[in-house]
N, CA, C and O atoms as CSV, one atom per row, in Angstrom:
chain,resi,resn,atom,element,x,y,z
A,1,UNK,N,N,41.784,-20.614,-67.730
A,1,UNK,CA,C,42.488,-21.462,-66.789
A,1,UNK,C,C,42.216,-22.911,-67.157
A,1,UNK,O,O,41.060,-23.322,-67.262
A,2,UNK,N,N,43.257,-23.674,-67.350
A,2,UNK,CA,C,43.111,-25.094,-67.636
A,2,UNK,C,C,44.179,-25.844,-66.885
A,2,UNK,O,O,45.249,-25.307,-66.598
A,3,UNK,N,N,43.882,-27.097,-66.566
A,3,UNK,CA,C,44.849,-27.932,-65.885
A,3,UNK,C,C,44.168,-28.915,-64.968
A,3,UNK,O,O,42.947,-28.921,-64.818
A,4,UNK,N,N,45.005,-29.761,-64.346
A,4,UNK,CA,C,44.438,-30.813,-63.499
A,4,UNK,C,C,43.840,-30.270,-62.212
A,4,UNK,O,O,43.053,-30.967,-61.571
A,5,UNK,N,N,44.182,-29.050,-61.808
A,5,UNK,CA,C,43.625,-28.447,-60.597
A,5,UNK,C,C,42.465,-27.496,-60.894
A,5,UNK,O,O,42.114,-26.664,-60.058
A,6,UNK,N,N,41.879,-27.618,-62.068
A,6,UNK,CA,C,40.789,-26.734,-62.456
A,6,UNK,C,C,39.476,-27.511,-62.481
A,6,UNK,O,O,39.406,-28.617,-63.017
A,7,UNK,N,N,38.448,-26.925,-61.902
A,7,UNK,CA,C,37.118,-27.507,-61.904
A,7,UNK,C,C,36.141,-26.474,-62.439
A,7,UNK,O,O,36.145,-25.326,-61.996
A,8,UNK,N,N,35.310,-26.871,-63.383
A,8,UNK,CA,C,34.269,-25.985,-63.897
A,8,UNK,C,C,33.045,-26.115,-62.997
A,8,UNK,O,O,32.580,-27.222,-62.727
A,9,UNK,N,N,32.520,-24.968,-62.532
A,9,UNK,CA,C,31.394,-24.947,-61.610
A,9,UNK,C,C,30.351,-23.955,-62.113
A,9,UNK,O,O,30.675,-22.814,-62.443
A,10,UNK,N,N,29.103,-24.397,-62.169
A,10,UNK,CA,C,28.004,-23.530,-62.573
A,10,UNK,C,C,27.638,-22.600,-61.429
A,10,UNK,O,O,27.377,-23.052,-60.314
A,11,UNK,N,N,27.619,-21.287,-61.707
A,11,UNK,CA,C,27.228,-20.287,-60.711
A,11,UNK,C,C,26.019,-19.508,-61.204
A,11,UNK,O,O,25.811,-19.349,-62.407
A,12,UNK,N,N,25.222,-19.023,-60.250
A,12,UNK,CA,C,24.111,-18.135,-60.565
A,12,UNK,C,C,24.622,-16.712,-60.421
A,12,UNK,O,O,24.924,-16.272,-59.311
A,13,UNK,N,N,24.723,-15.994,-61.521
A,13,UNK,CA,C,25.273,-14.657,-61.495
A,13,UNK,C,C,24.218,-13.575,-61.623
A,13,UNK,O,O,24.515,-12.398,-61.417
A,14,UNK,N,N,22.997,-13.948,-61.957
A,14,UNK,CA,C,21.960,-12.925,-62.077
A,14,UNK,C,C,21.318,-12.707,-60.723
A,14,UNK,O,O,20.910,-13.661,-60.061
A,15,UNK,N,N,21.231,-11.482,-60.319
A,15,UNK,CA,C,20.724,-11.125,-59.003
A,15,UNK,C,C,19.285,-11.596,-58.823
A,15,UNK,O,O,18.411,-11.311,-59.641
A,16,UNK,N,N,19.062,-12.329,-57.725
A,16,UNK,CA,C,17.723,-12.748,-57.359
A,16,UNK,C,C,17.182,-13.930,-58.132
A,16,UNK,O,O,16.069,-14.372,-57.850
A,17,UNK,N,N,17.912,-14.460,-59.088
A,17,UNK,CA,C,17.420,-15.581,-59.881
A,17,UNK,C,C,18.241,-16.815,-59.596
A,17,UNK,O,O,19.410,-16.888,-59.973
A,18,UNK,N,N,17.645,-17.778,-58.941
A,18,UNK,CA,C,18.341,-19.027,-58.635
A,18,UNK,C,C,17.597,-20.198,-59.238
A,18,UNK,O,O,17.367,-21.208,-58.573
A,19,UNK,N,N,17.227,-20.066,-60.480
A,19,UNK,CA,C,16.491,-21.146,-61.123
A,19,UNK,C,C,17.212,-21.591,-62.376
A,19,UNK,O,O,17.779,-20.779,-63.106
A,20,UNK,N,N,17.183,-22.877,-62.615
A,20,UNK,CA,C,17.651,-23.429,-63.870
A,20,UNK,C,C,16.458,-23.462,-64.817
A,20,UNK,O,O,15.312,-23.394,-64.373
A,21,UNK,N,N,16.716,-23.564,-66.109
A,21,UNK,CA,C,15.610,-23.762,-67.034
A,21,UNK,C,C,14.938,-25.085,-66.695
A,21,UNK,O,O,15.583,-26.000,-66.181
A,22,UNK,N,N,13.660,-25.185,-66.979
A,22,UNK,CA,C,12.893,-26.398,-66.653
A,22,UNK,C,C,13.523,-27.631,-67.292
A,22,UNK,O,O,13.627,-28.678,-66.653
A,23,UNK,N,N,13.941,-27.512,-68.548
A,23,UNK,CA,C,14.521,-28.654,-69.249
A,23,UNK,C,C,15.820,-29.113,-68.597
A,23,UNK,O,O,16.031,-30.310,-68.399
A,24,UNK,N,N,16.684,-28.167,-68.267
A,24,UNK,CA,C,17.940,-28.522,-67.625
A,24,UNK,C,C,17.679,-29.144,-66.256
A,24,UNK,O,O,18.298,-30.146,-65.896
A,25,UNK,N,N,16.781,-28.560,-65.511
A,25,UNK,CA,C,16.465,-29.084,-64.182
A,25,UNK,C,C,15.923,-30.507,-64.272
A,25,UNK,O,O,16.346,-31.382,-63.517
A,26,UNK,N,N,14.996,-30.738,-65.186
A,26,UNK,CA,C,14.409,-32.067,-65.328
A,26,UNK,C,C,15.431,-33.110,-65.762
A,26,UNK,O,O,15.357,-34.264,-65.342
A,27,UNK,N,N,16.372,-32.717,-66.588
A,27,UNK,CA,C,17.340,-33.675,-67.124
A,27,UNK,C,C,18.543,-33.936,-66.221
A,27,UNK,O,O,19.073,-35.047,-66.203
A,28,UNK,N,N,18.977,-32.925,-65.474
A,28,UNK,CA,C,20.287,-33.042,-64.845
A,28,UNK,C,C,20.352,-32.825,-63.337
A,28,UNK,O,O,21.291,-33.306,-62.703
A,29,UNK,N,N,19.414,-32.137,-62.752
A,29,UNK,CA,C,19.617,-31.685,-61.383
A,29,UNK,C,C,18.907,-32.541,-60.337
A,29,UNK,O,O,18.178,-32.023,-59.491
A,30,UNK,N,N,19.119,-33.813,-60.400
A,30,UNK,CA,C,18.543,-34.724,-59.415
A,30,UNK,C,C,19.546,-35.057,-58.315
A,30,UNK,O,O,19.264,-35.881,-57.445
A,31,UNK,N,N,20.688,-34.433,-58.349
A,31,UNK,CA,C,21.751,-34.697,-57.377
A,31,UNK,C,C,22.063,-33.439,-56.587
A,31,UNK,O,O,21.614,-32.345,-56.927
A,32,UNK,N,N,22.849,-33.616,-55.517
A,32,UNK,CA,C,23.277,-32.490,-54.685
A,32,UNK,C,C,24.670,-32.034,-55.103
A,32,UNK,O,O,25.317,-32.656,-55.945
A,33,UNK,N,N,25.120,-30.927,-54.493
A,33,UNK,CA,C,26.456,-30.399,-54.776
A,33,UNK,C,C,27.500,-31.458,-54.434
A,33,UNK,O,O,27.354,-32.117,-53.405
A,34,UNK,N,N,28.524,-31.655,-55.221
A,34,UNK,CA,C,28.915,-30.869,-56.388
A,34,UNK,C,C,28.354,-31.374,-57.709
A,34,UNK,O,O,28.492,-30.704,-58.732
A,35,UNK,N,N,27.718,-32.552,-57.703
A,35,UNK,CA,C,27.258,-33.128,-58.970
A,35,UNK,C,C,26.243,-32.262,-59.696
A,35,UNK,O,O,26.143,-32.342,-60.920
A,36,UNK,N,N,25.483,-31.433,-58.979
A,36,UNK,CA,C,24.468,-30.621,-59.652
A,36,UNK,C,C,25.037,-29.348,-60.278
A,36,UNK,O,O,24.295,-28.584,-60.897
A,37,UNK,N,N,26.332,-29.109,-60.126
A,37,UNK,CA,C,26.930,-27.896,-60.701
A,37,UNK,C,C,28.218,-28.175,-61.447
A,37,UNK,O,O,28.879,-27.240,-61.900
A,38,UNK,N,N,28.587,-29.426,-61.585
A,38,UNK,CA,C,29.841,-29.789,-62.240
A,38,UNK,C,C,29.584,-30.933,-63.217
A,38,UNK,O,O,28.438,-31.333,-63.424
A,39,UNK,N,N,30.633,-31.450,-63.807
A,39,UNK,CA,C,30.559,-32.660,-64.622
A,39,UNK,C,C,29.505,-32.656,-65.706
A,39,UNK,O,O,29.586,-31.882,-66.659
A,40,UNK,N,N,28.498,-33.537,-65.559
A,40,UNK,CA,C,27.475,-33.734,-66.589
A,40,UNK,C,C,26.686,-32.461,-66.865
A,40,UNK,O,O,26.297,-32.214,-68.006
A,41,UNK,N,N,26.445,-31.654,-65.844
A,41,UNK,CA,C,25.702,-30.407,-66.038
A,41,UNK,C,C,26.485,-29.475,-66.958
A,41,UNK,O,O,25.934,-28.926,-67.912
A,42,UNK,N,N,27.753,-29.303,-66.669
A,42,UNK,CA,C,28.606,-28.438,-67.498
A,42,UNK,C,C,28.700,-28.999,-68.913
A,42,UNK,O,O,28.547,-28.263,-69.888
A,43,UNK,N,N,28.951,-30.303,-69.024
A,43,UNK,CA,C,29.057,-30.922,-70.350
A,43,UNK,C,C,27.784,-30.708,-71.163
A,43,UNK,O,O,27.848,-30.410,-72.355
A,44,UNK,N,N,26.634,-30.859,-70.522
A,44,UNK,CA,C,25.359,-30.673,-71.208
A,44,UNK,C,C,25.193,-29.224,-71.677
A,44,UNK,O,O,24.798,-28.978,-72.816
A,45,UNK,N,N,25.494,-28.274,-70.796
A,45,UNK,CA,C,25.378,-26.864,-71.176
A,45,UNK,C,C,26.312,-26.518,-72.325
A,45,UNK,O,O,25.928,-25.803,-73.250
A,46,UNK,N,N,27.542,-27.025,-72.265
A,46,UNK,CA,C,28.497,-26.728,-73.333
A,46,UNK,C,C,28.058,-27.349,-74.652
A,46,UNK,O,O,28.277,-26.767,-75.714
A,47,UNK,N,N,27.442,-28.525,-74.596
A,47,UNK,CA,C,26.976,-29.202,-75.805
A,47,UNK,C,C,25.741,-28.514,-76.397
A,47,UNK,O,O,25.652,-28.331,-77.611
A,48,UNK,N,N,24.796,-28.136,-75.542
A,48,UNK,CA,C,23.539,-27.539,-75.996
A,48,UNK,C,C,23.641,-26.040,-76.232
A,48,UNK,O,O,22.878,-25.468,-77.011
A,49,UNK,N,N,24.586,-25.415,-75.554
A,49,UNK,CA,C,24.650,-23.963,-75.596
A,49,UNK,C,C,25.686,-23.417,-76.547
A,49,UNK,O,O,26.298,-24.135,-77.337
A,50,UNK,N,N,25.856,-22.117,-76.436
A,50,UNK,CA,C,26.788,-21.385,-77.293
A,50,UNK,C,C,27.626,-20.473,-76.407
A,50,UNK,O,O,27.089,-19.766,-75.555
A,51,UNK,N,N,28.941,-20.488,-76.608
A,51,UNK,CA,C,29.844,-19.606,-75.876
A,51,UNK,C,C,29.468,-18.158,-76.173
A,51,UNK,O,O,29.235,-17.790,-77.325
A,52,UNK,N,N,29.412,-17.336,-75.116
A,52,UNK,CA,C,29.065,-15.925,-75.297
A,52,UNK,C,C,30.293,-15.045,-75.097
A,52,UNK,O,O,30.706,-14.332,-76.012
A,53,UNK,N,N,30.880,-15.095,-73.895
A,53,UNK,CA,C,32.043,-14.256,-73.607
A,53,UNK,C,C,32.736,-14.734,-72.341
A,53,UNK,O,O,32.139,-15.425,-71.515
A,54,UNK,N,N,34.001,-14.360,-72.198
A,54,UNK,CA,C,34.731,-14.636,-70.957
A,54,UNK,C,C,34.373,-13.571,-69.943
A,54,UNK,O,O,34.070,-12.433,-70.301
A,55,UNK,N,N,34.411,-13.945,-68.675
A,55,UNK,CA,C,34.116,-13.001,-67.612
A,55,UNK,C,C,35.070,-13.210,-66.454
A,55,UNK,O,O,36.090,-13.883,-66.599
A,56,UNK,N,N,34.753,-12.654,-65.338
A,56,UNK,CA,C,35.567,-12.709,-64.132
A,56,UNK,C,C,35.723,-14.144,-63.639
A,56,UNK,O,O,34.849,-14.654,-62.939
A,57,UNK,N,N,36.825,-14.797,-63.996
A,57,UNK,CA,C,37.117,-16.143,-63.517
A,57,UNK,C,C,36.351,-17.245,-64.203
A,57,UNK,O,O,36.211,-18.331,-63.642
A,58,UNK,N,N,35.849,-17.004,-65.402
A,58,UNK,CA,C,35.100,-18.036,-66.108
A,58,UNK,C,C,34.549,-17.524,-67.425
A,58,UNK,O,O,35.139,-16.651,-68.061
A,59,UNK,N,N,33.402,-18.080,-67.833
A,59,UNK,CA,C,32.812,-17.689,-69.109
A,59,UNK,C,C,31.304,-17.893,-69.078
A,59,UNK,O,O,30.781,-18.642,-68.253
A,60,UNK,N,N,30.617,-17.216,-69.987
A,60,UNK,CA,C,29.165,-17.272,-70.115
A,60,UNK,C,C,28.784,-18.156,-71.289
A,60,UNK,O,O,29.425,-18.132,-72.340
A,61,UNK,N,N,27.717,-18.945,-71.090
A,61,UNK,CA,C,27.129,-19.774,-72.134
A,61,UNK,C,C,25.646,-19.443,-72.215
A,61,UNK,O,O,24.998,-19.217,-71.192
A,62,UNK,N,N,25.111,-19.415,-73.427
A,62,UNK,CA,C,23.665,-19.258,-73.593
A,62,UNK,C,C,23.090,-20.591,-74.046
A,62,UNK,O,O,23.483,-21.135,-75.078
A,63,UNK,N,N,22.147,-21.113,-73.251
A,63,UNK,CA,C,21.464,-22.371,-73.570
A,63,UNK,C,C,20.041,-22.280,-73.049
A,63,UNK,O,O,19.790,-21.689,-71.999
A,64,UNK,N,N,19.112,-22.869,-73.790
A,64,UNK,CA,C,17.700,-22.868,-73.385
A,64,UNK,C,C,17.189,-21.447,-73.127
A,64,UNK,O,O,16.400,-21.220,-72.210
A,65,UNK,N,N,17.641,-20.510,-73.932
A,65,UNK,CA,C,17.243,-19.102,-73.812
A,65,UNK,C,C,17.601,-18.478,-72.467
A,65,UNK,O,O,16.964,-17.514,-72.042
A,66,UNK,N,N,18.608,-19.018,-71.798
A,66,UNK,CA,C,19.098,-18.488,-70.524
A,66,UNK,C,C,20.619,-18.348,-70.614
A,66,UNK,O,O,21.268,-19.022,-71.414
A,67,UNK,N,N,21.171,-17.470,-69.788
A,67,UNK,CA,C,22.618,-17.304,-69.710
A,67,UNK,C,C,23.126,-18.001,-68.456
A,67,UNK,O,O,22.554,-17.846,-67.377
A,68,UNK,N,N,24.201,-18.767,-68.601
A,68,UNK,CA,C,24.798,-19.508,-67.491
A,68,UNK,C,C,26.262,-19.120,-67.367
A,68,UNK,O,O,26.964,-18.993,-68.370
A,69,UNK,N,N,26.726,-18.929,-66.125
A,69,UNK,CA,C,28.130,-18.601,-65.894
A,69,UNK,C,C,28.854,-19.839,-65.393
A,69,UNK,O,O,28.443,-20.456,-64.410
A,70,UNK,N,N,29.925,-20.195,-66.070
A,70,UNK,CA,C,30.756,-21.336,-65.697
A,70,UNK,C,C,32.055,-20.785,-65.117
A,70,UNK,O,O,32.874,-20.216,-65.838
A,71,UNK,N,N,32.237,-20.959,-63.807
A,71,UNK,CA,C,33.464,-20.512,-63.149
A,71,UNK,C,C,34.538,-21.586,-63.307
A,71,UNK,O,O,34.245,-22.781,-63.317
A,72,UNK,N,N,35.767,-21.143,-63.427
A,72,UNK,CA,C,36.907,-22.054,-63.490
A,72,UNK,C,C,37.646,-21.935,-62.158
A,72,UNK,O,O,38.321,-20.938,-61.899
A,73,UNK,N,N,37.512,-22.958,-61.320
A,73,UNK,CA,C,38.000,-22.924,-59.952
A,73,UNK,C,C,39.338,-23.642,-59.837
A,73,UNK,O,O,39.515,-24.738,-60.368
A,74,UNK,N,N,40.273,-23.015,-59.140
A,74,UNK,CA,C,41.572,-23.616,-58.839
A,74,UNK,C,C,41.399,-24.485,-57.597
A,74,UNK,O,O,41.366,-23.970,-56.479
A,75,UNK,N,N,41.288,-25.800,-57.787
A,75,UNK,CA,C,41.021,-26.709,-56.666
A,75,UNK,C,C,42.253,-27.017,-55.818
A,75,UNK,O,O,42.161,-27.766,-54.846
A,76,UNK,N,N,43.400,-26.447,-56.175
A,76,UNK,CA,C,44.579,-26.622,-55.326
A,76,UNK,C,C,44.499,-25.699,-54.109
A,76,UNK,O,O,45.300,-25.817,-53.182
A,77,UNK,N,N,43.533,-24.783,-54.114
A,77,UNK,CA,C,43.321,-23.854,-52.999
A,77,UNK,C,C,41.950,-24.131,-52.377
A,77,UNK,O,O,41.016,-24.495,-53.091
A,78,UNK,N,N,41.815,-23.965,-51.052
A,78,UNK,CA,C,40.483,-24.091,-50.448
A,78,UNK,C,C,39.561,-23.014,-51.007
A,78,UNK,O,O,39.983,-21.877,-51.214
A,79,UNK,N,N,38.296,-23.374,-51.250
A,79,UNK,CA,C,37.357,-22.436,-51.857
A,79,UNK,C,C,35.944,-22.763,-51.414
A,79,UNK,O,O,35.673,-23.835,-50.872
A,80,UNK,N,N,35.046,-21.813,-51.657
A,80,UNK,CA,C,33.631,-22.004,-51.387
A,80,UNK,C,C,32.837,-21.124,-52.339
A,80,UNK,O,O,33.388,-20.249,-53.007
A,81,UNK,N,N,31.527,-21.372,-52.391
A,81,UNK,CA,C,30.630,-20.518,-53.159
A,81,UNK,C,C,29.919,-19.611,-52.172
A,81,UNK,O,O,29.285,-20.083,-51.228
A,82,UNK,N,N,30.026,-18.309,-52.391
A,82,UNK,CA,C,29.330,-17.330,-51.564
A,82,UNK,C,C,28.304,-16.599,-52.412
A,82,UNK,O,O,28.336,-16.655,-53.641
A,83,UNK,N,N,27.409,-15.922,-51.744
A,83,UNK,CA,C,26.352,-15.195,-52.426
A,83,UNK,C,C,26.248,-13.789,-51.860
A,83,UNK,O,O,26.307,-13.577,-50.648
A,84,UNK,N,N,26.093,-12.844,-52.761
A,84,UNK,CA,C,25.823,-11.468,-52.349
A,84,UNK,C,C,24.621,-10.975,-53.132
A,84,UNK,O,O,24.678,-10.856,-54.356
A,85,UNK,N,N,23.555,-10.693,-52.447
A,85,UNK,CA,C,22.347,-10.140,-53.050
A,85,UNK,C,C,21.845,-10.984,-54.222
A,85,UNK,O,O,21.387,-10.454,-55.234
A,86,UNK,N,N,21.938,-12.296,-54.069
A,86,UNK,CA,C,21.427,-13.202,-55.096
A,86,UNK,C,C,22.406,-13.578,-56.178
A,86,UNK,O,O,22.070,-14.381,-57.048
A,87,UNK,N,N,23.600,-13.031,-56.161
A,87,UNK,CA,C,24.603,-13.352,-57.164
A,87,UNK,C,C,25.732,-14.150,-56.519
A,87,UNK,O,O,26.319,-13.715,-55.528
A,88,UNK,N,N,26.031,-15.305,-57.078
A,88,UNK,CA,C,27.061,-16.171,-56.503
A,88,UNK,C,C,28.443,-15.874,-57.080
A,88,UNK,O,O,28.584,-15.400,-58.208
A,89,UNK,N,N,29.456,-16.170,-56.265
A,89,UNK,CA,C,30.839,-16.017,-56.705
A,89,UNK,C,C,31.716,-17.001,-55.924
A,89,UNK,O,O,31.322,-17.520,-54.879
A,90,UNK,N,N,32.903,-17.240,-56.459
A,90,UNK,CA,C,33.878,-18.122,-55.808
A,90,UNK,C,C,34.726,-17.293,-54.866
A,90,UNK,O,O,35.231,-16.234,-55.239
A,91,UNK,N,N,34.881,-17.777,-53.649
A,91,UNK,CA,C,35.764,-17.137,-52.663
A,91,UNK,C,C,36.837,-18.147,-52.273
A,91,UNK,O,O,36.533,-19.238,-51.790
A,92,UNK,N,N,38.080,-17.774,-52.486
A,92,UNK,CA,C,39.187,-18.620,-52.033
A,92,UNK,C,C,39.442,-18.327,-50.566
A,92,UNK,O,O,39.368,-17.176,-50.133
A,93,UNK,N,N,39.741,-19.361,-49.807
A,93,UNK,CA,C,39.919,-19.239,-48.362
A,93,UNK,C,C,41.403,-19.239,-48.033
A,93,UNK,O,O,41.984,-20.277,-47.714
A,94,UNK,N,N,42.002,-18.071,-48.115
A,94,UNK,CA,C,43.421,-17.923,-47.821
A,94,UNK,C,C,43.587,-17.573,-46.349
A,94,UNK,O,O,42.910,-16.680,-45.837
A,95,UNK,N,N,44.471,-18.263,-45.682
A,95,UNK,CA,C,44.665,-18.050,-44.248
A,95,UNK,C,C,46.119,-18.315,-43.877
A,95,UNK,O,O,46.879,-18.918,-44.635
A,96,UNK,N,N,46.477,-17.845,-42.688
A,96,UNK,CA,C,47.794,-18.151,-42.147
A,96,UNK,C,C,47.597,-18.601,-40.705
A,96,UNK,O,O,46.722,-18.099,-40.001
A,97,UNK,N,N,48.409,-19.540,-40.281
A,97,UNK,CA,C,48.366,-20.015,-38.905
A,97,UNK,C,C,49.151,-19.027,-38.058
A,97,UNK,O,O,50.343,-18.817,-38.287
A,98,UNK,N,N,48.489,-18.419,-37.077
A,98,UNK,CA,C,49.146,-17.416,-36.250
A,98,UNK,C,C,49.582,-17.962,-34.893
A,98,UNK,O,O,50.482,-17.401,-34.267
A,99,UNK,N,N,48.966,-19.038,-34.432
A,99,UNK,CA,C,49.365,-19.714,-33.188
A,99,UNK,C,C,49.404,-21.204,-33.458
A,99,UNK,O,O,48.404,-21.907,-33.318
A,100,UNK,N,N,50.579,-21.671,-33.849
A,100,UNK,CA,C,50.721,-23.051,-34.289
A,100,UNK,C,C,50.311,-24.052,-33.208
A,100,UNK,O,O,49.686,-25.066,-33.519
A,101,UNK,N,N,50.650,-23.788,-31.947
A,101,UNK,CA,C,50.310,-24.727,-30.882
A,101,UNK,C,C,48.798,-24.867,-30.685
A,101,UNK,O,O,48.333,-25.899,-30.203
A,102,UNK,N,N,48.038,-23.848,-31.050
A,102,UNK,CA,C,46.575,-23.881,-30.940
A,102,UNK,C,C,45.900,-24.170,-32.291
A,102,UNK,O,O,44.688,-24.373,-32.359
A,103,UNK,N,N,46.709,-24.186,-33.364
A,103,UNK,CA,C,46.201,-24.313,-34.727
A,103,UNK,C,C,45.205,-23.190,-35.035
A,103,UNK,O,O,44.207,-23.405,-35.724
A,104,UNK,N,N,45.487,-22.000,-34.520
A,104,UNK,CA,C,44.638,-20.824,-34.697
A,104,UNK,C,C,45.059,-20.104,-35.969
A,104,UNK,O,O,46.247,-19.883,-36.203
A,105,UNK,N,N,44.077,-19.740,-36.789
A,105,UNK,CA,C,44.351,-19.116,-38.073
A,105,UNK,C,C,43.660,-17.763,-38.195
A,105,UNK,O,O,42.698,-17.463,-37.489
A,106,UNK,N,N,44.188,-16.953,-39.122
A,106,UNK,CA,C,43.555,-15.704,-39.513
A,106,UNK,C,C,43.408,-15.709,-41.024
A,106,UNK,O,O,44.293,-16.170,-41.745
A,107,UNK,N,N,42.277,-15.190,-41.496
A,107,UNK,CA,C,42.077,-15.082,-42.922
A,107,UNK,C,C,42.914,-13.952,-43.484
A,107,UNK,O,O,43.116,-12.925,-42.837
A,108,UNK,N,N,43.398,-14.157,-44.704
A,108,UNK,CA,C,44.173,-13.147,-45.409
A,108,UNK,C,C,43.256,-12.558,-46.474
A,108,UNK,O,O,42.641,-13.299,-47.241
A,109,UNK,N,N,43.161,-11.255,-46.525
A,109,UNK,CA,C,42.285,-10.601,-47.510
A,109,UNK,C,C,42.876,-10.612,-48.879
A,109,UNK,O,O,42.266,-10.103,-49.819
């Protein structure tokens, strides 16, 4: 996925592991979301690492003897990062307004 509505976001895909390598953490992660998972962090990983394979909605990079998953997010849609059992994923927030006068919505699966 490429285009002006695409954002690369670092996700933790390994169950129970929410740590960056010490070197990456010391160099890049002094900021909060989204800066700590986008932009310079991604650029650094892509420069220092090696492409491994494409996966569900993104790709894997190996850098600093660790594997990192870079999700490609469609920013034209509302989205968030969710976690299940220590593994993060992108969830798009699709909804429909069911009572316009109340601005009441229902999520679409």
